[in-house]
C-alpha positions, -999 to 999 in steps of 0.1 A, spaced: -764 -205 -356 -739 -217 -327 -758 -217 -292 -736 -194 -273 -714 -210 -237 -707 -243 -260 -674 -259 -247 -654 -274 -280 -627 -294 -278 -591 -289 -275 -572 -293 -312 -546 -277 -330 -520 -285 -359 -484 -276 -367 -474 -263 -401 -440 -252 -418 -441 -218 -442 -415 -201 -460 -405 -164 -451 -378 -144 -469 -352 -155 -439 -365 -186 -443 -390 -219 -433 -410 -209 -399 -430 -231 -379 -463 -224 -366 -493 -238 -342 -527 -231 -342 -549 -247 -323 -588 -237 -309 -594 -228 -278 -627 -242 -255 -644 -213 -261 -639 -216 -300 -612 -187 -299 -586 -199 -323 -549 -191 -320 -519 -191 -346 -481 -186 -325 -454 -184 -343 -427 -209 -327 -395 -200 -344 -371 -207 -374 -372 -244 -386 -341 -263 -384 -331 -274 -417 -292 -287 -412 -281 -322 -394 -276 -326 -362 -290 -313 -330 -309 -278 -336 -292 -246 -321 -311 -227 -292 -347 -211 -305 -349 -232 -338 -374 -262 -343 -375 -295 -358 -411 -311 -364 -404 -330 -334 -398 -304 -313 -425 -283 -330 -449 -312 -324 -438 -316 -284 -446 -278 -277 -485 -277 -292 -491 -307 -274 -475 -292 -242 -496 -263 -247 -529 -281 -260 -526 -300 -222 -526 -268 -202 -554 -254 -222 -572 -282 -213 -565 -284 -173 -577 -244 -178 -542 -232 -174 -531 -218 -206 -517 -184 -199 -540 -157 -221 -569 -185 -225 -590 -166 -202 -600 -130 -210 -602 -109 -169 -602 -76 -186 -578 -67 -156 -544 -51 -153 -512 -60 -129 -522 -27 -112 -560 -34 -110 -550 -65 -97 -520 -49 -72 -545 -25 -61 -574 -47 -52 -549 -71 -29 -538 -38 -11 -582 -34 -1 -579 -64 7 -552 -62 33 -564 -31 45 -596 -34 53 -608 -70 54 -581 -89 69 -570 -54 88 -532 -56 86 -511 -40 108 -502 4 95 -461 -9 94 -474 -38 72 -494 -25 47 -470 1 44 -439 -24 35 -470 -37 12 -471 -7 -6 -433 -4 -10 -436 -35 -28 -465 -28 -53 -448 4 -60 -420 -9 -75 -438 -43 -95 -463 -18 -103 -430 -3 -128 -418 -34 -136 -455 -48 -151 -480 -23 -141 -497 -23 -175 -498 -62 -186 -533 -83 -182 -530 -105 -157 -536 -138 -175 -505 -124 -196 -484 -139 -172 -467 -178 -172 -440 -197 -145 -419 -199 -172 -421 -164 -173 -412 -154 -137 -387 -182 -133 -364 -154 -162 -376 -128 -141 -365 -135 -113 -328 -129 -114 -328 -96 -136 -348 -84 -114 -321 -93 -84 -297 -83 -101 -310 -48 -113 -318 -36 -77 -290 -57 -61 -314 -78 -36 -301 -105 -14 -319 -137 -15 -348 -124 13 -357 -94 -3 -366 -115 -41 -386 -136 -14 -404 -108 -5 -417 -97 -38 -424 -136 -48 -443 -138 -15 -462 -107 -26 -468 -114 -61 -481 -148 -48 -507 -130 -32 -515 -112 -59 -525 -134 -82 -539 -159 -55 -563 -129 -49 -571 -126 -86 -582 -156 -88 -612 -150 -66 -620 -117 -75 -613 -116 -114 -618 -155 -123 -577 -164 -137 -577 -199 -138 -547 -203 -121 -514 -187 -102 -487 -185 -124 -465 -181 -91 -476 -215 -75 -449 -232 -91 -420 -207 -95 -392 -219 -69 -381 -192 -44 -347 -184 -34 -334 -201 -1 -325 -181 27 -299 -194 45 -309 -200 86 -283 -180 106 -262 -199 134 -269 -183 167 -284 -150 176 -256 -125 189 -267 -111 219 -251 -87 245 -238 -106 281 -249 -89 314 -219 -70 318 -223 -56 282 -256 -46 292 -247 -27 323 -219 -15 300 -244 2 277 -263 15 304 -239 33 320 -229 44 288 -263 60 284 -273 99 277 -294 103 306 -313 77 332 -340 76 307 -321 56 284 -306 33 303 -333 22 324 -350 22 285 -318 -4 273 -318 -23 307 -357 -30 302 -354 -32 266 -322 -63 275 -338 -83 306 -377 -82 296 -379 -87 262 -395 -63 250 -401 -49 215 -388 -8 209 -422 -2 199 -439 -18 229 -411 2 249 -423 34 237 -465 27 247 -456 13 279 -474 30 309 -475 33 342 -507 16 347 -489 -13 328 -459 -17 357 -471 -33 383 -448 -35 414 -471 -59 436 -469 -87 411 -437 -76 399 -448 -74 359 -450 -57 331 -478 -59 316 -476 -53 275 -510 -38 259 -500 -16 232 -472 -9 207 -465 27 193 -455 25 155 -456 48 124 -471 76 147 -503 56 158 -508 36 192 -520 -1 185 -519 -39 194 -489 -57 203 -471 -78 173 -498 -107 181 -524 -92 188 -525 -102 223 -522 -87 254 -492 -107 278 -469 -104 311 -436 -101 312 -413 -105 347 -396 -75 361 -362 -87 376 -348 -66 402 -325 -45 380 -356 -32 360 -377 -25 388 -352 -5 407 -341 9 381 -383 16 367 -384 29 406 -359 51 404 -369 67 374 -406 69 387 -393 100 413 -392 122 387 -408 149 392 -430 151 359 -452 121 340 -456 96 371 -494 92 367 -514 60 356 -522 70 319 -483 83 318 -458 74 294 -426 56 312 -406 66 285 -411 105 268 -400 134 263 -404 170 285 -436 174 275 -452 141 278 -453 129 246 -434 96 232 -401 91 219 -384 100 189 -376 71 167 -347 85 147 -336 103 176 -335 73 200 -315 53 176 -292 75 170 -283 76 209 -280 43 206 -255 40 184 -238 66 205 -240 47 236 -226 17 217 -197 35 205 -188 51 240 -193 16 258 -169 -2 228 -197 -28 220 -209 -47 190 -224 -26 166 -258 -48 172 -294 -35 162 -314 -19 190 -338 -49 182 -309 -76 192 -310 -63 228 -350 -77 233 -331 -117 222 -309 -110 258 -342 -121 276 -331 -160 271 -313 -192 280 -274 -180 285 -250 -206 294 -241 -187 330 -275 -189 340 -287 -217 364 -312 -242 358 -348 -232 363 -375 -252 369 -401 -251 335 -429 -253 359 -415 -221 378 -418 -208 335 -455 -218 328 -467 -187 337 -442 -167 318 -440 -180 284 -454 -152 255 -475 -160 233 -454 -155 201 -430 -183 215 -427 -219 223 -399 -215 246 -396 -204 280 -378 -173 288 -349 -173 316 -343 -144 337 -309 -150 326 -289 -123 348 -309 -122 379 -337 -143 398 -370 -130 397 -381 -112 425 -403 -135 446 -389 -168 435 -360 -184 444 -323 -171 441 -297 -185 419 -278 -192 440 -302 -215 456 -305 -248 446 -338 -257 425 -367 -272 443 -374 -307 436 -398 -317 408 -403 -352 417 -437 -361 449 -431 -378 476 -440 -418 471 -474 -426 484 -479 -458 503 -487 -486 487 -520 -505 494 -517 -540 496 -540 -568 513 -527 -588 544 -514 -626 542 -517 -657 564 -488 -670 586 -493 -702 565 -481 -698 529 -519 -717 519 -524 -724 485 -554 -704 463 -548 -673 498 -562 -704 517 -565 -691 556 -560 -653 543 -579 -626 562 -582 -597 538 -584 -560 553 -609 -537 542 -605 -517 515 -595 -481 526 -574 -496 553 -535 -492 556 -520 -530 563 -496 -527 592 -498 -493 602 -513 -479 636 -531 -461 618 -556 -490 607 -585 -476 618 -587 -444 597 -587 -441 562 -554 -440 537 -563 -405 533 -569 -392 571 -534 -408 579 -509 -388 586 -479 -386 560 -469 -374 531 -506 -381 516 -521 -362 541 -540 -328 532 -545 -303 556 -579 -293 561 -591 -258 546 -624 -236 565 -647 -231 540 -651 -201 563 -621 -184 557 -617 -156 534 -584 -141 516 -568 -115 537 -571 -82 516 -538 -66 515 -542 -27 506 -524 -17 473 -495 2 484 -493 40 462 -474 37 434 -441 58 448 -442 34 482 -442 9 459 -414 17 440 -392 26 471 -399 -10 484 -392 -25 453 -358 -3 453 -349 -11 489 -356 -44 482 -332 -53 454 -311 -31 476 -311 -60 495 -309 -91 470 -278 -72 455 -243 -91 467 -222 -70 483 -189 -61 469 
């Protein structure tokens, strides 16, 4: 009796058998665990010339056997390992992993479940070890045609399949991932992003159903907030004194969570946005810190479908292009009409999800130089150079020179002072250690809102 667990050498051979419809090539090989597999390759080609598709000669049959044995030695042969799990089991395990261990957002999990539901209908009962890269190469073309998917849609399913089999390798001991070598269709990149200009945004605001919708469109366009972040915005997040909006939460799928990046961020308020929010804060309901900025008459979150329908109606009224609501946030970026802004002015406004500075586009930030003023200089004033004095006679090797002590400025009337004490560009005013910053009491929200509205009205250019 042979001991269990012995790894045997992988070997095999081919043979031809006579059948009623003609000769057929077979392959028989032994796996490392001792199992013997016999597989029918196809009918034998007995005519002259190149064999037709589906027919085998001795040479092509031997080539197939060599390739199969090589995959078996690498541990990549489909069916070599029996996991006992079906594709449906592997997909359910992947969903559990995404929900509990990776803790993906509810919207992302809902998308994963939709994809898994389609894939379960395709091959839910099949064993996960029975899939090969060649199978998926043939499957993706027919699947895309059957469901009328774009290249981007096919990519989404292939990415999900790759993740499912990658998880199955860890849980069920699958020897390889059949999606590792499957090529994904190319998705062409768009030449640019179509955004509304300032005039188009203001036309959309004027065509809004009410003032709240107009303020919502304006805030989305000039702050870059997503729709879920706007619906989750509360008055405590609107800081009129600092002229910023703090993005702390996101409203999606009927629940409140963190923003898409998972981290809080602060974005600047331009004059138009601050004035619009200040006017909205003068309403007679839902103006406390914990109340929603954009809500219905009962103080609840706005509905996605009704809001999108009102947005589409405003687009038609204003005779604008049919852009998505999400495209409004792309207006919060550099535009050709915006003046150049120093990069250091934006060092505090770069969001975690973007590596490029955001531009205020139509108007300047409150508290920053107006758009018609020249940008501040980024060059530092030159410092005086420290030199050593030399004698009036040009003696060799410095003979006759008289060095000036370190810390003095040569040829200056302030030779008795150190270089940092001398007046000029390098002089720095000394700050008293006993001086404390003066505490400024914060204004009530309504007074702060009124002050911002008055400031915006003063800065707005006349006709």
